[in-house]
N, C-alpha and C positions, 0 to 999 in steps of 0.2 A: 449596426445590431440588428437589423432585420432580418439576416440571413443565420441566425442563432437559432436554433429549435430546442434544444435539450441540453441542460446541465444536470449533472448527478452533483449531490452532496451528502458523504458518508461522514456523518458524524454522531456519536452517542449522547451529547451535552445539548438536551433540549431547549434551554435558555439560549445559548451562543446561536444554536441552529437557526431558532426563530428571530432572534435579533438580526441576524445577519441576513436572513431571507425577505425580514420586513424592510428592511433598507433596499437590499439589491432588487427585489420586486418591483419597486417603485421606479427604479433606475433602468432595469433590463424588462421592458414591459412585455416583449415578444418571446420570453424564455417560459420554456416549460420546466419547472422544477423537479427534480426527482430526487426523494429523500431514501437515505438507508441508514441503520442503525448499530450494524454489524456485519460483520465480513461475510457472513451467510446471506444476509440479505442485499449487500453489495453484489455477490456472486449470483443471485437473480436478478435485480436490477441490470446489470451488465448484459445478461443473456435477452429480458425483455427489450431494453431499449439500445439496440444497435446502432441508432442514429444519434444518440448522444456526442457531443462536440466537446465536453471537458467534464473531467472529473476533478472536484473538490474532496480533498480525503485527508481525516485524521489519522495519523501513523497509529494510534493508540484506541482504536474503536475495538470491542471484544472481538477478538479472533484474530489481531492483527499481525502478532509476533513480530513488532519491530519493521524493519524495511521488507520483510519476506511478502506483504500483498503488492507494496510498490513494484517489487520485482515481478513478481506473477503476472499483474494486471498489463505491466508493459510490454511484457514478454508475449502474453494471448490476445490485447489489445492495442497495436502498436498504433494504429491511428488514432487512439484515443489521447490526448495531450491529459497528463496528471499533473495538477496543483497539490502540493502540501501545504495543508494548514493545520498548524499545531502550536500548542501550548509551550514544546520545548522551541529554544530560541538561540542554542550555541551553536556557534561555528561550525562543530564537528557534523551535527544532525541534519544542518542544511546544506554543508558541503557533501554529507553521503547521500543525501535525498536528490541532488543533481547527478552525482555519480551514477546513481541507480535509474538514472532516466526521468524524474520530474522536470516537468516544463517551466516549475517556478515553486517558487517557497513563500509561505505568507505567513507570518506570526501571528496567533490568536491576539496580541495585545497591538496590532495593528487597527489603527481608527478605521472605521467602515468606508468612510469616503476615499482612502487610500488603497481599500480593498477592492472597491469599485474599480478605481483605477487599474490596479495591478492585473484584475480579472479581464478588464478592457483591453490591456496591453497581451496580454496572453491569448485571448481569441484573436488577435492580428497576427499571430504566429511569432511574436518576441516572447523572451523569457521575463521573468521579475523575481527579484531578489530583496532583501534588505540590504539597506546601503553600506552597512558597514562591514558586509562579506567581501573577503578579499578572494576574488575571482582565480586569482593565479595559482590557489590551492586545490581547485577542481581538477581532477585528473580522470582518467579511464577507469570505467567501473572496477571495482576490486575483485580478484579472482574468485571468492566465495558468493559474488553476488553474480557471475558467469555462471558458475556450476549449478546455482540455484535455479537458473534460468533454464539451464538445461533438463530440467526435471519435467516431467507430464503433470497435468494437473493431480491426477489421483497420485503420483510419488509425492508431490510437494504435499499433498494432504496427509498424507501417510506420515511423511518426515514432521509434519507438525503435530499430529497424535506421538510420535516418539518423543516431542520435546514436553508433552503433556503427561508423559510417562506411562501410557497406555501399553500393555502389552500386547502381543500380535493376536492373541483370540480375542480380545476385547476390541481391537482394531476391525478383525475378520466381521466380528458381530455388527458394529456400527456401518460397515460399509459394505455388508451383507458379500463377503467374499470368503474363500476357503483361507485357512490359515496357510495353506502352501503357497496360496496365490499372494498372500501379505509379505511371506519369505522371500519369495521371488523379486515383489517389486522392492523388500529391504534391500535385497543383494544387488540390484539396479543402482538404487539411492547410494549404496555405498560405494560403487564403482566410480559414479559420477562427481560425487563429491571429494573423491580420493581418501577415504576412511576406511577402516577395518572392522567398526561396530556401530550400533545405534548411540554409545554413549559418546564415540568422537564425531559423531553426526551431528549429536546436540550440541557439543561444545564449536564444532564448526559454525554453526547457524547463529551462535551467542554473538558472533560479532556483528550481526545484523538488528541487534537489540538497540531500541531507542534510549538514550541516557543511563546506559548501566550497562558494565560488561559481563553482565552475568544474564542467564536467559530465564526470563519471568514467565510464571505459568499461570499468573492471575488473572491475564486478561484484562486487566485494567489500563 
């Protein structure tokens, strides 16, 4: 374990995060732990810590929009293994996580000792999944996952703003862009997602929500 330098944990539940870290720090004494509580913070942490060797990601941190964050991180930081640590434990969520590039899936109900075992195994280059998961169900990444993966970081950000119901004018203001530039990005997004408008785009990425068939904008 002495070769491990840095692990990022992205989770907005302080009690869970602190309890987990308290145990893991005593076992992984050579690790520098970096914390993030939102997708925005995680983006900054990833830029500031290019030497991170593992990311523990809660699918539901504020701003995550389901599997979107996992997909984009795997696209932008291909060398960084991502382990999903989630309160969702259903087979579909686990299997989709693996299909979208996760190196492992750890339910939050997992005993801390077993979480340590899972992390140790993943750091060695293996995967780790709950025992009840049928590996035969894991297939290639879904088509929508590949389409979202093809978006640039700016296009992905605008797509999620569409999902939050923001108008082009509001998006332009928040991103310091002209409305014409936002419209140009929108056209590229629609083309890459193979849809005709923003409504269809939001419906398409609703497939990437966790535990729900509808797209949530609550950031919970």
